[in-house]
N, CA, C and O atoms as a MOPAC input file, in Angstrom:
PM7 MOZYME 1SCF
protein

 N    -54.11600 1   -34.14500 1   -32.54600 1
 C    -53.00500 1   -34.73200 1   -31.84600 1
 C    -53.54300 1   -35.58300 1   -30.70500 1
 O    -54.57400 1   -35.29000 1   -30.09900 1
 N    -52.80000 1   -36.64400 1   -30.44300 1
 C    -53.26900 1   -37.54700 1   -29.40300 1
 C    -52.88200 1   -37.03600 1   -28.03300 1
 O    -51.97200 1   -36.22200 1   -27.87800 1
 N    -53.57300 1   -37.52000 1   -27.08300 1
 C    -53.31000 1   -37.13700 1   -25.69700 1
 C    -51.89500 1   -37.53700 1   -25.29900 1
 O    -51.22300 1   -36.81900 1   -24.55800 1
 N    -51.45400 1   -38.67300 1   -25.79100 1
 C    -50.09100 1   -39.12300 1   -25.48200 1
 C    -49.06800 1   -38.17200 1   -26.06500 1
 O    -48.07300 1   -37.86600 1   -25.40700 1
 N    -49.28300 1   -37.69800 1   -27.27600 1
 C    -48.35700 1   -36.76700 1   -27.90900 1
 C    -48.34000 1   -35.44800 1   -27.13600 1
 O    -47.27600 1   -34.86900 1   -26.92000 1
 N    -49.51500 1   -34.97200 1   -26.72100 1
 C    -49.59200 1   -33.73500 1   -25.94300 1
 C    -48.87300 1   -33.89800 1   -24.61200 1
 O    -48.17200 1   -32.99000 1   -24.16400 1
 N    -49.04700 1   -35.05600 1   -23.97900 1
 C    -48.34500 1   -35.32200 1   -22.71700 1
 C    -46.84200 1   -35.37000 1   -22.92800 1
 O    -46.07900 1   -34.87000 1   -22.10200 1
 N    -46.40700 1   -35.97800 1   -24.04900 1
 C    -44.96900 1   -36.03000 1   -24.36500 1
 C    -44.40100 1   -34.62700 1   -24.57500 1
 O    -43.30600 1   -34.30700 1   -24.11100 1
 N    -45.17600 1   -33.79300 1   -25.29200 1
 C    -44.73000 1   -32.40600 1   -25.53300 1
 C    -44.64900 1   -31.65300 1   -24.21300 1
 O    -43.67300 1   -30.94500 1   -23.96500 1
 N    -45.66300 1   -31.79500 1   -23.36000 1
 C    -45.67300 1   -31.11800 1   -22.06800 1
 C    -44.50200 1   -31.58400 1   -21.20900 1
 O    -43.85500 1   -30.78200 1   -20.53600 1
 N    -44.23500 1   -32.89300 1   -21.24000 1
 C    -43.11400 1   -33.43400 1   -20.47000 1
 C    -41.79300 1   -32.90300 1   -21.00700 1
 O    -40.89800 1   -32.55800 1   -20.23500 1
 N    -41.66900 1   -32.83800 1   -22.33000 1
 C    -40.44700 1   -32.32600 1   -22.94700 1
 C    -40.25000 1   -30.85400 1   -22.58800 1
 O    -39.13800 1   -30.42100 1   -22.28400 1
 N    -41.34600 1   -30.08900 1   -22.62700 1
 C    -41.25900 1   -28.66800 1   -22.24900 1
 C    -40.85900 1   -28.52600 1   -20.77500 1
 O    -40.06000 1   -27.65900 1   -20.42000 1
 N    -41.41500 1   -29.37300 1   -19.94100 1
 C    -41.08000 1   -29.33900 1   -18.51900 1
 C    -39.60900 1   -29.68700 1   -18.29800 1
 O    -38.93700 1   -29.04800 1   -17.48900 1
 N    -39.10100 1   -30.70800 1   -19.02000 1
 C    -37.67900 1   -31.07500 1   -18.93100 1
 C    -36.80200 1   -29.91500 1   -19.39600 1
 O    -35.77700 1   -29.61500 1   -18.78500 1
 N    -37.21600 1   -29.27300 1   -20.47700 1
 C    -36.44300 1   -28.14400 1   -21.01200 1
 C    -36.40600 1   -27.00700 1   -20.00200 1
 O    -35.36000 1   -26.38800 1   -19.80300 1
 N    -37.53700 1   -26.72500 1   -19.36400 1
 C    -37.58000 1   -25.67300 1   -18.34000 1
 C    -36.66300 1   -26.02000 1   -17.16600 1
 O    -35.94300 1   -25.15900 1   -16.66000 1
 N    -36.69300 1   -27.29000 1   -16.73500 1
 C    -35.82900 1   -27.70700 1   -15.63300 1
 C    -34.35700 1   -27.61800 1   -16.03100 1
 O    -33.52200 1   -27.16400 1   -15.24800 1
 N    -34.04500 1   -28.05500 1   -17.25600 1
 C    -32.66100 1   -27.98900 1   -17.72400 1
 C    -32.20200 1   -26.53400 1   -17.80300 1
 O    -31.06900 1   -26.21200 1   -17.44700 1
 N    -33.09100 1   -25.66200 1   -18.27200 1
 C    -32.76100 1   -24.24100 1   -18.35400 1
 C    -32.56100 1   -23.66300 1   -16.95200 1
 O    -31.62200 1   -22.90000 1   -16.72200 1
 N    -33.43300 1   -24.02100 1   -16.02600 1
 C    -33.29700 1   -23.55100 1   -14.64400 1
 C    -32.02400 1   -24.10600 1   -14.01400 1
 O    -31.32600 1   -23.38800 1   -13.29700 1
 N    -31.71400 1   -25.38600 1   -14.27500 1
 C    -30.47400 1   -25.97500 1   -13.74700 1
 C    -29.25300 1   -25.28000 1   -14.32300 1
 O    -28.30200 1   -24.99200 1   -13.59600 1
 N    -29.26900 1   -25.00700 1   -15.62000 1
 C    -28.14300 1   -24.32600 1   -16.26300 1
 C    -27.99100 1   -22.92200 1   -15.70100 1
 O    -26.87400 1   -22.46100 1   -15.46800 1
 N    -29.10700 1   -22.24200 1   -15.48300 1
 C    -29.04900 1   -20.88500 1   -14.91400 1
 C    -28.48200 1   -20.93300 1   -13.50200 1
 O    -27.69000 1   -20.06700 1   -13.13100 1
 N    -28.86900 1   -21.91800 1   -12.71300 1
 C    -28.35300 1   -22.06900 1   -11.34300 1
 C    -26.86300 1   -22.37700 1   -11.36000 1
 O    -26.10100 1   -21.81400 1   -10.57300 1
 N    -26.43800 1   -23.28000 1   -12.26400 1
 C    -25.00400 1   -23.58400 1   -12.36700 1
 C    -24.21700 1   -22.33700 1   -12.78500 1
 O    -23.12200 1   -22.09400 1   -12.27900 1
 N    -24.77300 1   -21.55700 1   -13.70100 1
 C    -24.10500 1   -20.32600 1   -14.13900 1
 C    -24.01700 1   -19.33300 1   -12.97400 1
 O    -22.98400 1   -18.69100 1   -12.78200 1
 N    -25.10900 1   -19.20600 1   -12.19200 1
 C    -25.10600 1   -18.31000 1   -11.05100 1
 C    -24.05300 1   -18.74000 1   -10.03200 1
 O    -23.33500 1   -17.90100 1    -9.48900 1
 N    -23.95900 1   -20.04500 1    -9.77300 1
 C    -22.95900 1   -20.56200 1    -8.83500 1
 C    -21.53800 1   -20.34500 1    -9.36500 1
 O    -20.63100 1   -20.01000 1    -8.60300 1
 N    -21.35300 1   -20.53700 1   -10.67700 1
 C    -20.02300 1   -20.33400 1   -11.26900 1
 C    -19.60800 1   -18.87200 1   -11.15800 1
 O    -18.45300 1   -18.57200 1   -10.85400 1
 N    -20.55700 1   -17.95400 1   -11.40700 1
 C    -20.25500 1   -16.52400 1   -11.29500 1
 C    -19.93500 1   -16.17500 1    -9.84500 1
 O    -18.97700 1   -15.44800 1    -9.57800 1
 N    -20.73100 1   -16.68800 1    -8.90800 1
 C    -20.48300 1   -16.41400 1    -7.49200 1
 C    -19.13000 1   -16.96300 1    -7.06700 1
 O    -18.39300 1   -16.31400 1    -6.32400 1
 N    -18.80700 1   -18.16000 1    -7.54100 1
 C    -17.51500 1   -18.75000 1    -7.20700 1
 C    -16.36500 1   -17.92600 1    -7.78400 1
 O    -15.35300 1   -17.71100 1    -7.11600 1
 N    -16.52200 1   -17.46900 1    -9.01700 1
 C    -15.48400 1   -16.65400 1    -9.64900 1
 C    -15.32800 1   -15.32000 1    -8.92700 1
 O    -14.21100 1   -14.84100 1    -8.73300 1
 N    -16.45300 1   -14.71800 1    -8.52900 1
 C    -16.38500 1   -13.46100 1    -7.78500 1
 C    -15.66700 1   -13.66200 1    -6.45600 1
 O    -14.83300 1   -12.84500 1    -6.06500 1
 N    -15.98700 1   -14.73900 1    -5.77000 1
 C    -15.34200 1   -15.01600 1    -4.48400 1
 C    -13.84700 1   -15.25100 1    -4.67100 1
 O    -13.02900 1   -14.76600 1    -3.88900 1
 N    -13.49900 1   -16.00100 1    -5.71600 1
 C    -12.07800 1   -16.24700 1    -5.99100 1
 C    -11.35700 1   -14.94100 1    -6.29300 1
 O    -10.22300 1   -14.73600 1    -5.85900 1
 N    -12.01900 1   -14.05200 1    -7.04200 1
 C    -11.42900 1   -12.74500 1    -7.34100 1
 C    -11.23900 1   -11.91600 1    -6.08300 1
 O    -10.20200 1   -11.28000 1    -5.89700 1
 N    -12.25300 1   -11.92700 1    -5.21700 1
 C    -12.14300 1   -11.17700 1    -3.96400 1
 C    -11.04600 1   -11.75000 1    -3.07900 1
 O    -10.30700 1   -11.00100 1    -2.44000 1
 N    -10.93700 1   -13.07600 1    -3.03900 1
 C     -9.87900 1   -13.70600 1    -2.24000 1
 C     -8.50300 1   -13.34200 1    -2.78500 1
 O     -7.58000 1   -13.04600 1    -2.02600 1
 N     -8.37600 1   -13.36800 1    -4.11400 1
 C     -7.08900 1   -13.01800 1    -4.73100 1
 C     -6.74700 1   -11.56100 1    -4.45600 1
 O     -5.59200 1   -11.23200 1    -4.18500 1
 N     -7.74700 1   -10.68800 1    -4.52500 1
 C     -7.51600 1    -9.27500 1    -4.25300 1
 C     -7.10500 1    -9.06500 1    -2.80100 1
 O     -6.18400 1    -8.29900 1    -2.51700 1
 N     -7.78400 1    -9.74100 1    -1.88700 1
 C     -7.44000 1    -9.61300 1    -0.46400 1
 C     -6.01900 1   -10.10000 1    -0.21000 1
 O     -5.26200 1    -9.46800 1     0.52700 1
 N     -5.66100 1   -11.22100 1    -0.81900 1
 C     -4.29900 1   -11.74100 1    -0.64700 1
 C     -3.27900 1   -10.76600 1    -1.22200 1
 O     -2.22000 1   -10.54500 1    -0.63300 1
 N     -3.60000 1   -10.18800 1    -2.36400 1
 C     -2.70100 1    -9.22800 1    -2.98900 1
 C     -2.54300 1    -7.99300 1    -2.11600 1
 O     -1.43800 1    -7.47200 1    -1.96500 1
 N     -3.64300 1    -7.52300 1    -1.54100 1
 C     -3.56900 1    -6.34800 1    -0.66900 1
 C     -2.74100 1    -6.63600 1     0.57900 1
 O     -1.99400 1    -5.77500 1     1.04500 1
 N     -2.87200 1    -7.83600 1     1.11700 1
 C     -2.04500 1    -8.20700 1     2.27800 1
 C     -0.57100 1    -8.20400 1     1.89500 1
 O      0.28000 1    -7.74300 1     2.65600 1
 N     -0.28200 1    -8.72200 1     0.70800 1
 C      1.10600 1    -8.72300 1     0.23600 1
 C      1.63700 1    -7.31700 1     0.05200 1
 O      2.78200 1    -7.02900 1     0.40000 1
 N      0.81000 1    -6.44600 1    -0.49100 1
 C      1.21800 1    -5.05500 1    -0.69000 1
 C      1.44100 1    -4.37800 1     0.65600 1
 O      2.40400 1    -3.63000 1     0.82700 1
 N      0.55600 1    -4.63700 1     1.60600 1
 C      0.71500 1    -4.04000 1     2.94200 1
 C      2.02300 1    -4.50000 1     3.57900 1
 O      2.73300 1    -3.70500 1     4.19500 1
 N      2.33600 1    -5.77500 1     3.42900 1
 C      3.59100 1    -6.29800 1     3.98000 1
 C      4.78600 1    -5.66000 1     3.27500 1
 O      5.77900 1    -5.31900 1     3.91800 1
 N      4.69300 1    -5.49800 1     1.95800 1
 C      5.77900 1    -4.85300 1     1.21000 1
 C      5.98300 1    -3.41700 1     1.68500 1
 O      7.11600 1    -2.96000 1     1.83200 1
 N      4.88700 1    -2.71300 1     1.92000 1
 C      4.98100 1    -1.32900 1     2.38200 1
 C      5.63200 1    -1.27700 1     3.75800 1
 O      6.47300 1    -0.41600 1     4.01400 1
 N      5.24900 1    -2.19500 1     4.64400 1
 C      5.86800 1    -2.23000 1     5.97100 1
 C      7.36600 1    -2.49200 1     5.86000 1
 O      8.16400 1    -1.85600 1     6.55000 1
 N      7.74700 1    -3.42600 1     4.99700 1
 C      9.17400 1    -3.71600 1     4.81400 1
 C      9.91200 1    -2.50400 1     4.27400 1
 O     11.00600 1    -2.18200 1     4.73700 1
 N      9.31700 1    -1.82900 1     3.29400 1
 C      9.95800 1    -0.63800 1     2.73200 1
 C     10.08700 1     0.45400 1     3.78900 1
 O     11.11100 1     1.13400 1     3.85700 1
 N      9.06100 1     0.62500 1     4.60700 1
 C      9.13600 1     1.63200 1     5.67200 1
 C     10.24300 1     1.30100 1     6.65700 1
 O     10.95600 1     2.19600 1     7.11200 1
 N     10.39800 1     0.00900 1     6.99500 1
 C     11.49300 1    -0.38700 1     7.89300 1
 C     12.84400 1    -0.08800 1     7.24400 1
 O     13.75300 1     0.42500 1     7.89800 1
 N     12.97200 1    -0.40900 1     5.96300 1
 C     14.23800 1    -0.14500 1     5.26700 1
 C     14.52400 1     1.35600 1     5.21800 1
 O     15.66400 1     1.78400 1     5.39800 1
 N     13.48200 1     2.14900 1     4.97300 1
 C     13.65800 1     3.59900 1     4.93600 1
 C     14.09300 1     4.11200 1     6.29900 1
 O     14.99900 1     4.94100 1     6.39400 1
 N     13.45500 1     3.62600 1     7.35100 1
 C     13.83100 1     4.06000 1     8.70400 1
 C     15.27800 1     3.69300 1     9.01300 1
 O     16.01400 1     4.49300 1     9.59100 1
 N     15.68600 1     2.48700 1     8.63000 1
 C     17.08000 1     2.08300 1     8.85900 1
 C     18.03800 1     2.96500 1     8.07500 1
 O     19.08700 1     3.35400 1     8.59000 1
 N     17.68800 1     3.28400 1     6.83600 1
 C     18.54200 1     4.13300 1     6.00300 1
 C     18.64000 1     5.53800 1     6.59700 1
 O     19.71000 1     6.14600 1     6.60600 1
 N     17.50900 1     6.04300 1     7.09100 1
 C     17.51600 1     7.37400 1     7.71100 1
 C     18.42700 1     7.37600 1     8.94200 1
 O     19.21800 1     8.30000 1     9.12800 1
 N     18.31500 1     6.34500 1     9.77700 1
 C     19.16900 1     6.25100 1    10.96300 1
 C     20.63800 1     6.16000 1    10.56300 1
 O     21.49400 1     6.81300 1    11.16000 1
 N     20.92000 1     5.35100 1     9.55700 1
 C     22.30400 1     5.20000 1     9.08900 1
 C     22.84000 1     6.53100 1     8.56400 1
 O     23.96400 1     6.92000 1     8.88200 1
 N     22.03300 1     7.22700 1     7.75900 1
 C     22.46800 1     8.51300 1     7.22000 1
 C     22.66600 1     9.53700 1     8.33300 1
 O     23.59800 1    10.34000 1     8.28200 1
 N     21.79300 1     9.51100 1     9.33700 1
 C     21.92900 1    10.45700 1    10.46100 1
 C     23.22000 1    10.19000 1    11.22400 1
 O     23.92900 1    11.12400 1    11.59600 1
 N     23.52800 1     8.89900 1    11.46100 1
 C     24.78400 1     8.57000 1    12.15800 1
 C     25.98700 1     9.01700 1    11.33500 1
 O     26.95900 1     9.53600 1    11.88400 1
 N     25.92300 1     8.81700 1    10.02300 1
 C     27.03400 1     9.22100 1     9.15700 1
 C     27.20300 1    10.73800 1     9.16800 1
 O     28.32500 1    11.24200 1     9.22300 1
 N     26.08300 1    11.46300 1     9.11600 1
 C     26.15700 1    12.92600 1     9.15400 1
 C     26.71400 1    13.40400 1    10.49200 1
 O     27.49800 1    14.35200 1    10.54000 1
 N     26.30900 1    12.74600 1    11.57700 1
 C     26.80600 1    13.11500 1    12.90000 1
 C     28.31500 1    12.86100 1    12.98000 1
 O     29.06400 1    13.67400 1    13.52100 1
 N     28.74400 1    11.72200 1    12.43200 1
 C     30.16900 1    11.38400 1    12.42900 1
 C     30.95800 1    12.43000 1    11.63600 1
 O     31.99100 1    12.91500 1    12.09700 1
 N     30.47000 1    12.77100 1    10.45200 1
 C     31.16100 1    13.77000 1     9.62900 1
 C     31.17100 1    15.12800 1    10.31800 1
 O     32.16100 1    15.85600 1    10.25900 1
 N     30.06200 1    15.46100 1    10.97000 1
 C     29.97700 1    16.73200 1    11.68200 1
 C     30.96700 1    16.76200 1    12.84000 1
 O     31.65100 1    17.76200 1    13.05700 1
 N     31.03800 1    15.66200 1    13.57800 1
 C     31.98700 1    15.58100 1    14.69100 1
 C     33.41900 1    15.71400 1    14.18600 1
 O     34.23400 1    16.41200 1    14.78900 1
 N     33.72200 1    15.03900 1    13.07400 1
 C     35.07200 1    15.12500 1    12.51100 1
 C     35.38700 1    16.54400 1    12.05400 1
 O     36.48500 1    17.05200 1    12.28200 1
 N     34.41600 1    17.17500 1    11.40900 1
 C     34.63000 1    18.54100 1    10.92600 1
 C     34.81900 1    19.49000 1    12.11500 1
 O     35.69100 1    20.35900 1    12.09500 1
 N     33.99400 1    19.31200 1    13.14400 1
 C     34.10000 1    20.15100 1    14.33200 1
 C     35.48400 1    19.96600 1    14.97900 1
 O     36.11400 1    20.93900 1    15.39400 1
 N     35.94200 1    18.72900 1    15.05900 1
 C     37.26100 1    18.45400 1    15.65100 1
 C     38.36500 1    19.07500 1    14.80500 1
 O     39.33800 1    19.60300 1    15.34400 1
 N     38.22100 1    19.01400 1    13.48400 1
 C     39.23300 1    19.59400 1    12.60200 1
 C     39.28100 1    21.11100 1    12.75400 1
 O     40.36100 1    21.69800 1    12.81500 1
 N     38.11600 1    21.74300 1    12.81500 1
 C     38.05900 1    23.20100 1    12.98600 1
 C     38.64900 1    23.58500 1    14.34000 1
 O     39.40200 1    24.55300 1    14.44600 1
 N     38.29900 1    22.81700 1    15.37400 1
 C     38.82500 1    23.10400 1    16.71300 1
 C     40.35200 1    22.95600 1    16.72900 1
 O     41.05300 1    23.80500 1    17.28000 1
 N     40.86500 1    21.88000 1    16.12400 1
 C     42.32200 1    21.67000 1    16.09900 1
 C     43.00500 1    22.80600 1    15.34700 1
 O     44.06000 1    23.28400 1    15.76600 1
 N     42.41300 1    23.23700 1    14.24800 1
 C     42.98100 1    24.33400 1    13.46900 1
 C     42.97300 1    25.62600 1    14.30400 1
 O     43.94000 1    26.38800 1    14.29500 1
 N     41.87900 1    25.85500 1    15.01500 1
 C     41.77900 1    27.06100 1    15.84900 1
 C     42.77900 1    26.99600 1    17.00000 1
 O     43.39400 1    28.00500 1    17.34700 1
 N     42.94100 1    25.83000 1    17.58400 1
 C     43.88200 1    25.69500 1    18.69400 1
 C     45.32500 1    25.91500 1    18.22900 1
 O     46.15500 1    26.41900 1    18.98600 1
 N     45.62000 1    25.53500 1    16.98000 1
 C     46.96500 1    25.79000 1    16.45100 1
 C     47.22000 1    27.28700 1    16.31100 1
 O     48.34500 1    27.75000 1    16.50200 1
 N     46.17600 1    28.04000 1    15.97800 1
 C     46.33800 1    29.47900 1    15.77500 1
 C     46.21200 1    30.27800 1    17.06900 1
 O     46.52400 1    31.46800 1    17.10000 1
 N     45.76100 1    29.63200 1    18.12200 1
 C     45.52200 1    30.33200 1    19.38600 1
 C     46.78100 1    31.02800 1    19.92700 1
 O     46.69000 1    32.19100 1    20.32000 1
 N     47.93700 1    30.37900 1    19.96300 1
 C     49.12900 1    31.08700 1    20.49700 1
 C     49.46100 1    32.34200 1    19.69700 1
 O     49.81800 1    33.36800 1    20.27500 1
 N     49.34600 1    32.27000 1    18.36800 1
 C     49.62000 1    33.45700 1    17.54400 1
 C     48.60800 1    34.55800 1    17.82800 1
 O     48.95800 1    35.73700 1    17.87500 1
 N     47.34100 1    34.16200 1    18.01900 1
 C     46.30200 1    35.14900 1    18.29600 1
 C     46.55100 1    35.81100 1    19.65200 1
 O     46.41400 1    37.02600 1    19.78800 1
 N     46.90900 1    35.02100 1    20.63500 1
 C     47.20000 1    35.57400 1    21.96600 1
 C     48.38400 1    36.52600 1    21.88100 1
 O     48.35300 1    37.61700 1    22.45100 1
 N     49.41800 1    36.11700 1    21.17500 1
 C     50.60000 1    36.95800 1    21.02900 1
 C     50.23900 1    38.29000 1    20.37300 1
 O     50.68100 1    39.34300 1    20.83100 1
 N     49.42400 1    38.25400 1    19.28400 1
 C     49.03700 1    39.49600 1    18.60500 1
 C     48.21000 1    40.39800 1    19.52300 1
 O     48.38300 1    41.61700 1    19.53100 1
 N     47.31400 1    39.78800 1    20.29200 1
 C     46.48200 1    40.58600 1    21.19600 1
 C     47.35200 1    41.23900 1    22.26900 1
 O     47.20700 1    42.42600 1    22.56200 1
 N     48.23900 1    40.46400 1    22.83800 1
 C     49.11500 1    40.99900 1    23.88000 1
 C     49.99400 1    42.11200 1    23.29900 1
 O     50.15300 1    43.15000 1    23.94100 1
 N     50.56200 1    41.93000 1    22.11600 1
 C     51.40500 1    42.96000 1    21.49700 1
 C     50.62200 1    44.23900 1    21.27800 1
 O     51.14700 1    45.33300 1    21.48300 1
 N     49.35400 1    44.10800 1    20.85600 1
 C     48.54900 1    45.32100 1    20.59000 1
 C     48.17600 1    46.02000 1    21.87900 1
 O     48.14300 1    47.24800 1    21.94800 1
 N     47.89200 1    45.21300 1    22.91800 1
 C     47.56100 1    45.83500 1    24.20100 1
 C     48.78300 1    46.54400 1    24.76100 1
 O     48.68800 1    47.67600 1    25.23400 1
 N     49.94000 1    45.87400 1    24.70900 1
 C     51.16300 1    46.46400 1    25.24900 1
 C     51.59000 1    47.66200 1    24.40900 1
 O     52.00600 1    48.68500 1    24.95300 1
 N     51.48900 1    47.54200 1    23.08100 1
 C     51.90600 1    48.63700 1    22.21500 1
 C     50.89500 1    49.76200 1    22.27600 1
 O     51.22600 1    50.92200 1    22.03300 1
 N     49.70900 1    49.42900 1    22.58800 1
 C     48.62300 1    50.24300 1    22.76300 1
 C     48.32800 1    51.55800 1    22.50100 1
 O     47.22000 1    52.01100 1    22.78600 1

């Protein structure tokens, strides 16, 4: 083989090595870019989830407060109804007590 042919082969091998190294570098950069994009998407998703959780907690707290006010209102109404019923019976109770003491 001639020296020129050997030089051409060596040059071709060198080009192939460079092309392979360039392709490997581009692949490494593409993988790194994809990993970064995935991490960014995950971080954004986690922020969204955290915000959703905060909103749900606020809604739960509001619902708890609303339910507590409703229970207090119902309790107050029930207490007033029981008191009114007891006050209606009070004169009869006093009369019975007085009759028993006097009849004694």
